Structures are given as structure tokens and as C-alpha cells.
NUFI-995054 format. One record per atom (N, C-alpha, C): residue in three letters; x, y, z negated. Coordinates in steps of 0.2 Angstrom, whole numbers, padded with zeros to 4 digits, always signed. Layout:
BEGIN
AlaXYZ ...
//
This chain:
BEGIN
Met+0748+0206-0325 Met+0749+0211-0330 Met+0744+0216-0329 Ser+0741+0218-0335 Ser+0736+0223-0334 Ser+0739+0230-0337 Leu+0736+0235-0335 Leu+0738+0242-0337 Leu+0732+0245-0341 Thr+0733+0247-0347 Thr+0728+0250-0351 Thr+0731+0256-0355 Phe+0728+0262-0354 Phe+0730+0268-0357 Phe+0724+0272-0358 Glu+0725+0277-0363 Glu+0720+0283-0364 Glu+0724+0289-0362 His+0720+0293-0359 His+0723+0300-0357 His+0718+0305-0359 Thr+0720+0310-0364 Thr+0716+0315-0366 Thr+0719+0322-0363 Thr+0715+0326-0360 Thr+0717+0332-0357 Thr+0713+0338-0361 Leu+0717+0343-0364 Leu+0713+0348-0367 Leu+0709+0352-0362 Gly+0704+0355-0364 Gly+0699+0359-0360 Gly+0703+0365-0357 Gln+0701+0366-0351 Gln+0705+0372-0347 Gln+0699+0376-0343 Arg+0701+0382-0342 Arg+0697+0386-0338 Arg+0701+0389-0332 Val+0699+0388-0326 Val+0703+0391-0320 Val+0698+0396-0317 Leu+0701+0402-0316 Leu+0697+0407-0313 Leu+0701+0409-0306 Phe+0698+0409-0301 Phe+0702+0410-0295 Phe+0698+0416-0291 Gly+0702+0420-0288 Gly+0699+0425-0283 Gly+0705+0430-0281 Thr+0706+0431-0275 Thr+0711+0435-0272 Thr+0710+0442-0275 Gly+0715+0445-0278 Gly+0714+0452-0280 Gly+0711+0453-0287 Leu+0709+0447-0290 Leu+0705+0448-0296 Leu+0708+0447-0303 Val+0714+0446-0303 Val+0718+0444-0309 Val+0717+0449-0314 Ala+0717+0455-0314 Ala+0716+0460-0319 Ala+0709+0459-0322 Glu+0704+0459-0317 Glu+0697+0458-0319 Glu+0696+0452-0323 His+0698+0446-0320 His+0698+0440-0324 His+0701+0440-0331 Leu+0707+0443-0331 Leu+0710+0443-0337 Leu+0707+0447-0342 Ala+0704+0453-0340 Ala+0700+0457-0345 Ala+0694+0453-0348 Ala+0691+0450-0343 Ala+0685+0446-0345 Ala+0686+0440-0350 Glu+0692+0437-0349 Glu+0694+0432-0353 Glu+0696+0434-0360 Val+0700+0440-0360 Val+0702+0443-0367 Val+0695+0444-0370 Ala+0690+0447-0367 Ala+0684+0449-0370 Ala+0680+0443-0372 Arg+0680+0438-0368 Arg+0676+0431-0369 Arg+0679+0428-0376 Leu+0685+0429-0377 Leu+0689+0425-0382 Leu+0689+0430-0389 Gly+0687+0436-0388 Gly+0687+0441-0393 Gly+0694+0442-0396 Ala+0699+0442-0392 Ala+0706+0443-0393 Ala+0707+0450-0396 Gln+0710+0450-0402 Gln+0711+0457-0405 Gln+0718+0459-0404 Arg+0723+0454-0403 Arg+0730+0456-0402 Arg+0733+0451-0397 Val+0734+0455-0391 Val+0736+0451-0385 Val+0744+0452-0384 Met+0747+0446-0383 Met+0754+0446-0382 Met+0755+0444-0375 Val+0758+0448-0370 Val+0759+0446-0363 Val+0767+0444-0363 Ile+0768+0438-0360 Ile+0775+0436-0359 Ile+0776+0435-0352 Ser+0781+0438-0349 Ser+0783+0438-0342 Ser+0790+0439-0341 Ser+0793+0437-0336 Ser+0800+0438-0334 Ser+0801+0446-0334 Ala+0807+0448-0334 Ala+0809+0455-0333 Ala+0808+0457-0326 Ser+0809+0452-0321 Ser+0808+0454-0314 Ser+0801+0455-0313 Glu+0796+0452-0317 Glu+0789+0452-0316 Glu+0785+0457-0321 Ala+0790+0461-0324 Ala+0787+0465-0330 Ala+0782+0470-0327 Ser+0784+0473-0321 Ser+0779+0479-0318 Ser+0772+0476-0316 Thr+0773+0469-0313 Thr+0767+0466-0311 Thr+0762+0464-0318 Ala+0766+0462-0323 Ala+0762+0460-0329 Ala+0759+0467-0332 Asp+0763+0472-0332 Asp+0760+0478-0335 Asp+0754+0480-0331 Glu+0754+0480-0324 Glu+0749+0482-0320 Glu+0742+0478-0321 Val+0743+0472-0321 Val+0737+0467-0322 Val+0734+0467-0329 Thr+0738+0470-0334 Thr+0735+0470-0341 Thr+0733+0477-0343 Arg+0734+0482-0338 Arg+0732+0489-0340 Arg+0725+0490-0343 Gln+0720+0485-0340 Gln+0713+0486-0343 Gln+0712+0483-0350 Ile+0717+0480-0353 Ile+0716+0477-0359 Ile+0721+0480-0364 Gly+0719+0479-0370 Gly+0724+0482-0376 Gly+0729+0477-0377 Val+0735+0478-0374 Val+0740+0473-0376 Val+0744+0476-0382 Thr+0745+0471-0387 Thr+0749+0473-0393 Thr+0756+0473-0391 Val+0759+0468-0388 Val+0766+0468-0386 Val+0767+0465-0379 His+0772+0467-0376 His+0774+0464-0370 His+0781+0461-0371 His+0782+0455-0369 His+0788+0452-0371 His+0791+0449-0364 His+0797+0452-0362 His+0800+0450-0356 His+0806+0446-0356 Asp+0809+0444-0362 Asp+0815+0441-0363 Asp+0813+0433-0363 Val+0813+0431-0356 Val+0811+0424-0356 Val+0817+0420-0351 Ala+0817+0414-0351 Ala+0822+0410-0348 Ala+0819+0403-0345 Pro+0821+0400-0340 Pro+0818+0394-0338 Pro+0819+0388-0343 His+0814+0384-0344 His+0814+0379-0349 His+0813+0380-0356 Val+0812+0387-0357 Val+0811+0390-0364 Val+0816+0387-0369 Pro+0822+0390-0369 Pro+0827+0388-0374 Pro+0824+0390-0381 Ile+0826+0386-0386 Ile+0823+0387-0393 Ile+0824+0394-0396 Asp+0830+0397-0394 Asp+0831+0404-0397 Asp+0826+0409-0394 Lys+0824+0408-0388 Lys+0820+0412-0384 Lys+0812+0411-0387 Ala+0811+0405-0388 Ala+0804+0403-0391 Ala+0804+0406-0398 Asn+0809+0405-0402 Asn+0809+0408-0409 Asn+0808+0416-0409 Ser+0812+0419-0405 Ser+0812+0426-0404 Ser+0805+0428-0402 Ala+0801+0425-0397 Ala+0794+0427-0395 Ala+0790+0426-0401 Arg+0791+0420-0405 Arg+0786+0419-0411 Arg+0787+0424-0416 Ser+0793+0426-0417 Ser+0794+0431-0422 Ser+0791+0438-0420 Ile+0792+0440-0414 Ile+0789+0446-0412 Ile+0782+0446-0412 Ala+0778+0440-0410 Ala+0771+0440-0411 Ala+0769+0440-0418 Leu+0773+0437-0423 Leu+0771+0437-0430 Leu+0771+0444-0433 His+0776+0448-0430 His+0776+0455-0433 His+0772+0460-0429 His+0768+0458-0425 His+0764+0464-0421 His+0757+0462-0422 
//
């Protein structure tokens, strides 16, 4: 029995460095030319998300998340993104 398959992985960019998350995030937003940034985090991590995104112009922060992304949460986030 032979095994044949094709696996395609989308390109990704990994930035690593202790204490550099805010700097790396700001650089990536600039590199991408992002005009409207939506930050999604849990409510328990909202203050951390706010802190590391302080250097960039965040259009909307969304903290209403749940494990495994229930469809109603995904639809809510999509609607919020659409209207901001």
C-alpha cells in the first residue's frame, strides 16, 4: 500500500522576541498597510490586548469570545467588523 497526498500550507510569518509583542504588532500593521484594525481577545485578556495595541490605531476591540468559536459569536464579530 502506498501513501500519496498533497499538503499546501498558507504562508505565515512568525516574529519572536521577549517583550516585543507591541513593537512587532505595530511593525506588522504598518507593513500590511492596515487601515482598520480589529483586535479580538477574551474579556480576561482585554487589558493585555489593550496594552499591546496602544501603539497602533485600533478601530474596534472585541472581547466577546468563546472556545471553539460558536457560530453566533463569529457572526457577531463579523457584523461588528463590517460596521466599523
